[in-house]
Phi, psi and omega in degrees: 000121176290142177234123178243125180243124189244128176238127183209159175292163174310141183268157175297157178303138176096352177271119178266101188291327180294318180291323181292319175294319177298321181295320180296310182301311179293327175296320180289324180296323180290319177298322179275350183054056175234162177293149181309326183286356180273359181240127178253143178222128174243149175230117178248132180277126176275132180307146177312133176065013180254020177227115178243147177239094187072244182255003185259138172240165183217140178277327182223168187289108176282161179280329186261348185220175174051057182298156173302148179259129188235127171245136182233129175247114179167355191281339181307125181081359182271151181288150176302327178298316182287321177301318176293325179292318177301308183298324174290326174298323179291314180298000000 
């Protein structure tokens, strides 16, 4: 079962993290040709200003820096081509 864990700064107004997590999970399910319930996705918010990139900190998710941190558990035994497709689907 794939597990996708996302950690990110608070999102700008209008960004629905639940809808985004669902899109990520459904994208991976489609790529793997598995039922949607077979892919889990969690989203945890990093406290404002608790994510530094070098010397820079951010209060909310900027577009150009501080990308979300994504961990994916599912790759053992998968082909490099499939791993690439899954990563692109998550992105």
